[in-house]
Structure formats: C-alpha cells, structure tokens
KELUM-271868 format. One record per residue (C-alpha): x, y, z; residue in three letters. Coordinates in steps of 0.05 Angstrom, whole numbers, padded with zeros to 5 digits, always signed. Layout:
! residues N
XYZALA
...
***
This chain:
! residues 281
+00000+00000+00000MET
+00023+00072-00011ALA
+00062+00111+00040ASP
+00022+00136+00100TYR
+00074+00182+00128SER
+00093+00239+00082THR
+00138+00294+00106SER
+00088+00349+00093SER
+00019+00320+00103PRO
-00040+00359+00077THR
-00114+00351+00087ARG
-00146+00324+00024ARG
-00212+00355+00001VAL
-00264+00302-00017PRO
-00285+00301-00090GLY
-00356+00311-00114PRO
-00408+00261-00092THR
-00434+00216-00147THR
-00501+00181-00154ALA
-00467+00114-00140SER
-00438+00143-00076ASP
-00507+00162-00053VAL
-00536+00093-00068VAL
-00479+00058-00034ILE
-00485+00105+00025GLY
-00559+00089+00033VAL
-00547+00014+00028LEU
-00489+00016+00077VAL
-00533+00055+00126ALA
-00585+00000+00121MET
-00531-00053+00132ALA
-00507-00017+00195ARG
-00577-00021+00225LYS
-00574-00097+00223VAL
-00500-00113+00229LEU
-00487-00067+00288PHE
-00540-00097+00334ILE
-00498-00125+00391PRO
-00484-00199+00386ALA
-00508-00209+00457GLU
-00577-00185+00439LYS
-00578-00227+00376LYS
-00558-00289+00415ALA
-00617-00282+00462ILE
-00664-00265+00404PHE
-00646-00326+00364TYR
-00654-00373+00422LEU
-00724-00347+00434VAL
-00741-00342+00360ALA
-00720-00413+00343VAL
-00762-00441+00400LEU
-00822-00397+00383ALA
-00823-00410+00308VAL
-00810-00485+00318SER
-00869-00490+00367VAL
-00912-00452+00318PHE
-00894-00501+00263ALA
-00915-00559+00307VAL
-00984-00532+00322TYR
-00996-00497+00256ALA
-00956-00536+00204PRO
-00942-00494+00142PRO
-00954-00518+00072ASP
-00895-00562+00052ASP
-00909-00554-00023GLU
-00868-00491-00026TYR
-00802-00496-00062TYR
-00761-00475-00002VAL
-00791-00533+00038ALA
-00757-00584-00007LYS
-00692-00608+00022LYS
-00658-00608-00045HIS
-00676-00536-00063ASN
-00618-00494-00090VAL
-00616-00449-00029PHE
-00606-00509+00017ASN
-00558-00548-00027ARG
-00512-00491-00047TYR
-00527-00441+00008GLY
-00538-00471+00077THR
-00499-00536+00065LYS
-00440-00494+00043LEU
-00453-00442+00096GLY
-00385-00445+00129TRP
-00350-00437+00062PHE
-00391-00375+00045TRP
-00378-00345+00114THR
-00303-00355+00108LEU
-00298-00328+00037THR
-00336-00265+00056THR
-00314-00251+00127VAL
-00240-00266+00116ALA
-00226-00211+00064PRO
-00266-00161+00106PHE
-00226-00178+00169VAL
-00160-00174+00133TYR
-00174-00109+00096LEU
-00203-00072+00156THR
-00147-00096+00201SER
-00094-00076+00151TYR
-00122-00007+00141LEU
-00128+00003+00216HIS
-00059-00022+00236HIS
-00022-00009+00170ASN
+00010-00077+00181SER
+00001-00142+00141HIS
+00026-00182+00201LYS
-00026-00154+00248LYS
-00080-00164+00195ALA
-00060-00237+00187ALA
-00063-00246+00263THR
-00136-00223+00263HIS
-00151-00279+00213LEU
-00133-00329+00267ALA
-00203-00318+00296ARG
-00233-00350+00235LEU
-00184-00408+00238ALA
-00204-00421+00310ILE
-00277-00413+00292GLY
-00268-00466+00238THR
-00240-00513+00290GLY
-00298-00501+00337ILE
-00349-00512+00280TRP
-00315-00577+00261TYR
-00311-00602+00332PHE
-00384-00587+00350VAL
-00413-00618+00287THR
-00372-00682+00292ASN
-00381-00687+00368PHE
-00457-00689+00361PHE
-00454-00739+00304VAL
-00417-00785+00352HIS
-00465-00771+00409ILE
-00526-00783+00365GLU
-00500-00851+00342GLN
-00485-00871+00414ARG
-00554-00851+00440THR
-00597-00870+00380GLY
-00623-00940+00367ARG
-00649-00983+00310CYS
-00721-01007+00313LEU
-00750-01068+00277ASN
-00682-01101+00269SER
-00664-01172+00289SER
-00594-01152+00312LYS
-00562-01096+00352ASP
-00542-01040+00306ILE
-00510-00975+00328PHE
-00504-00938+00262HIS
-00558-00902+00222ARG
-00535-00928+00154ASP
-00530-01000+00178GLU
-00600-00994+00207CYS
-00629-00971+00141SER
-00595-01026+00102LEU
-00622-01079+00150SER
-00693-01054+00140GLY
-00698-01023+00208GLY
-00719-00953+00229LYS
-00669-00908+00263TRP
-00695-00873+00326LEU
-00651-00811+00334PRO
-00616-00800+00400GLY
-00587-00735+00428ILE
-00572-00691+00368ASP
-00572-00619+00344ILE
-00599-00587+00281SER
-00536-00575+00242GLY
-00573-00522+00203HIS
-00594-00483+00265ALA
-00524-00487+00294PHE
-00488-00466+00231LEU
-00535-00410+00212LEU
-00535-00377+00280ILE
-00460-00386+00290TYR
-00449-00354+00221ASN
-00494-00295+00239ILE
-00459-00283+00306LEU
-00390-00285+00274ILE
-00412-00236+00220ILE
-00440-00190+00274THR
-00377-00192+00316GLU
-00330-00180+00258GLU
-00373-00127+00225ALA
-00363-00083+00286ALA
-00295-00066+00257SER
-00332-00019+00210PHE
-00361+00022+00267ILE
-00335+00094+00265ASN
-00299+00080+00199TRP
-00266+00146+00177PRO
-00274+00172+00107SER
-00201+00193+00110THR
-00144+00179+00159PRO
-00147+00234+00211ASN
-00081+00226+00247ARG
-00028+00273+00219PRO
+00022+00218+00208ASN
-00029+00177+00170ARG
-00052+00230+00120ILE
-00029+00202+00054VAL
+00002+00228-00010SER
-00045+00240-00069PRO
-00034+00170-00095ASN
-00041+00140-00025GLY
-00104+00181-00013TYR
-00136+00154-00076ASN
-00116+00084-00058GLU
-00146+00092+00012TYR
-00211+00116-00019LYS
-00212+00056-00066ALA
-00199+00007-00009LEU
-00253+00040+00033THR
-00302+00028-00024LYS
-00279-00044-00024ALA
-00293-00048+00050VAL
-00362-00018+00039GLN
-00375-00071-00015GLY
-00355-00126+00034LEU
-00401-00096+00087VAL
-00459-00101+00038LEU
-00441-00173+00022ILE
-00440-00190+00096LEU
-00508-00156+00102PHE
-00537-00197+00046VAL
-00511-00262+00076PHE
-00537-00242+00144HIS
-00607-00234+00114LEU
-00600-00299+00075PHE
-00580-00338+00137TRP
-00640-00307+00173ASP
-00686-00331+00118PHE
-00656-00401+00118GLN
-00662-00404+00193LEU
-00737-00389+00188ILE
-00744-00443+00135VAL
-00706-00492+00180THR
-00751-00476+00240CYS
-00814-00485+00198LEU
-00797-00547+00158TYR
-00736-00585+00182TYR
-00714-00626+00243HIS
-00745-00639+00311ASP
-00760-00580+00356ILE
-00712-00603+00410ASN
-00656-00613+00359HIS
-00667-00543+00332LYS
-00665-00511+00401PHE
-00603-00552+00420LEU
-00571-00529+00355GLY
-00586-00456+00371ALA
-00559-00465+00442ALA
-00496-00498+00415ALA
-00485-00439+00368ALA
-00492-00389+00424VAL
-00445-00430+00468ALA
-00394-00434+00411ALA
-00398-00359+00402TRP
-00390-00346+00477ALA
-00331-00393+00484VAL
-00295-00360+00426SER
-00312-00286+00429TYR
-00322-00281+00504LYS
-00267-00329+00523GLY
-00213-00353+00476ILE
-00205-00288+00436PHE
-00192-00248+00499ASN
-00127-00288+00503ILE
-00110-00300+00430PHE
-00111-00270+00378PRO
-00151-00212+00407GLY
-00220-00184+00396GLN
-00243-00151+00330PRO
-00225-00078+00325ILE
-00270-00033+00367ARG
-00261+00039+00343ARG
-00287+00091+00392LYS
-00276+00150+00346GLU
-00270+00162+00271LYS
-00194+00159+00266SER
-00137+00112+00249PHE
***
C-alpha cells in the first residue's frame, strides 16, 4: 500500500459526490442497522425465535409444497450446506482489509484472521461431536440384531430412532450470523479519511485509501446480504426441518460456541475484533 507518512501532510478535500456514492451510502446505512446490533442481543433473540417458530410449526404446520420446503432446493444445497465456506470467503477478506487499514500492518492483519481459523476448529468439533453422540444414544427399531449406526439400520430394513442430536442447520446459521456481527463491528466509526497527521497520505495514497474504503463498503454489503440470507434459511429450518428439541439444541450450541470463542478464547488470543471509539486511524 502507498506511503502513509509523508513529510508534509495535507488535508485532502473530498471530490464531488456521485449518484453511486449516494446509493452505496444508503445501502451501507441499512446494513449498519442490522450488522451493528450487539451480538449479545442477537444471541438471546435467536434462542427465543428458534423455539417460538418451531413451536408454531408444530401446532400450525405450514404448507410443505413450497419450493423452499424441499430439502434439495438450490438455497439449501448450495447455500446452507456450504454455509461455512460462504462465511469464510466473505468474512476473511473483510477482516484482513479492515485490520490492515487500521494497523497499517500485514502481520497484524494476518493475526486477526486467526479468529476464523479457531472458529473453523470449533465448528468442526461441534458438528462431529454431536454426530458421535447421536449414534451412541440412538437405536435401531425393527431389526433382528443390535445396530449402532444409522446407515446399517437402514440397510437392514430397520428404522433409526434418533438420540441426542442438534440441528446442524440451526447451529451453523446462527453461528455464522454471530460471527458476522462480531467481525462487522470493525466498520463502526470508519473514517472517510485517515485523521491522524502521520497517516494522511500522499495524493496516490489518498486515492488508494478511498478505493480500499469502497472495497470495505462492498464487503459490508455482502455481509449484510448473507446475514439476511442466513436469517431466511433459519426461518425455513424452523418451519420445515428437524425436531423441535434438535433445533433448540442447535441454537444453544451456536450461542455456546460464540460465547466460548468471542467471550473467552479471543480475549487471550488473537484478540478481539477492532473496536473503534472515534473516527480515526
């Protein structure tokens, strides 16, 4: 990136506002309204919402002829089932770019990415842990022999009675949303230009900063779209998929995973997302 410490810094005068700037500004303002709701409030909201919508679906089952109710619909196959991939590929560049512009250091920016690596480990552990627990606590009905695996039960003509399990959809969607919320906070009080004297850039550097800021705004909008999409998929999950107890356990596991990481581990390493109290770098 261009030099941030010229010998004779000058305050740059913003250029004229274009129609695209206005549109992006309005969209970013909308995104802020959703992304900047504290994760703590969202965690409580999703626990209550998952339970409430799931109970509603039990006593007032919705029409399952809708396209989104089909398990093999495109949103489920290429959206939710690949949810962690989409979260990593959208959150990672946002974290790196905002951290780099804040610290002016590639090394510190890379360190912030460790949160996503740790989050990946937590996601992998939770999903595989409950697969193991479900197989240990479930049982095969209508089978002449003892079977402790779902696939073997099906092949033998039996019916698998699920044990203790979570809704992988509910867990993944809520965990994704809480991660997006925590990381998006790095955009709070984002300055239109570097305000510290030693960070005011040369003309080329100033233009580069403006271009990178637009890239950050674009990533904010992408995070906003995925947040809304995960919300939609969570509603579909609560209405059509999985048992009510599995969905609530999935939501609780997601909140627990978020708390362990953002309220525990990340206080030790690699640190919390950037929390900017004023509009300056």
